[in-house]
C-alpha positions, 0 to 999 in steps of 0.5 A: 757472833751474829749467828749465835745471837740470831739462834738465841733470839729465835730460841728465846722467842719460841720458848716465850710464846710456847709458855705464854710468858712476857718479854722479860722472860724472853730476855732471860731465855735469850741470855741462857741460849747465848751461854749454851750455844756459845759454849758449844761453839767455843768447845768445837773451835777449841777442839779443832785447834787443840787437835791441830796443835797436838794439845788436846789434853792440856787445852781441855784440862786448862779449860775445865779448871778455868770454867769451873772456878769461873762459876764460883769466882766470876771474872772479866767479861769482854763486851762481845762474844767474838772478842771473848771467844778469840781471847780465851781460845788464844790463851788456852792454846798458847798456854797449852803449847807452853805446857806441852813443850816445857813440862819435860824440862821441869824438875820436882823442886822448881815445879813445887816452888812454882805451884806454891807461889801460884797457890799463895797468889791465888789464895790472896786474890780469891780472898781479896777480889772473889767473886768478881761481878758478872754484868749480866748477874751482879752480886750485891748481897753480902751473903752471896758474896761470902758464899761464893768467896768461901766456895772459891777458897774450898775449890782452891783447897781441893785443887791444892790436894790434886796438885800435890798428888800430881807432883808426887806422881811426876805428872807435870804436863797435867799439873802445868795444864791445871795450874795455867787454867787456875792462874788465868781465871784468878788473873781475870778477877784481879784489878791487874787482869781487868786493866790488862783486858781493858787495854786489849779491848781499847786497842781492838776498838781503835783498830776497828775505828 
């Protein structure tokens, strides 16, 4: 979105001049401002749509799990902020609606099996493909790769403990919400996820032409 780019550039340029730094620093500041301003915009849009659809709790639980694991495991990045915003918001609201309107139909057996399958697939994917490079910050050092992979697995262990407690407490709406958030993030680091999002990007490019 152009207004985010404009605000980010203005903020980065101002900060660079105030600190008497070079253009390389401005580029770093520009990226940082884009992340912060973009996150605020995404939060506001998600909040409005979640409020309209009655999915505030599942939407934000999903977004929290997705975003927190993404900081450790990385994931696919769209080529523009607008596309990233549209696709991520669509996924969050779509799966939040599924969680909101199906959680009452699950019983303990099926939701336990579902959770175990997600844990197994996530553990394999994180071990195999995490961390997935961010094009703005490629991870090339072996020590960093091992660190983020280890942190991702620790995150999954903590998530598993939380999921177990939720199953025992029959809090299926919360469980489904965080499970969908975990699944979407893990999917984004896999080769299958990359091909899926590449397909969306290519189709959008064709429509644009």
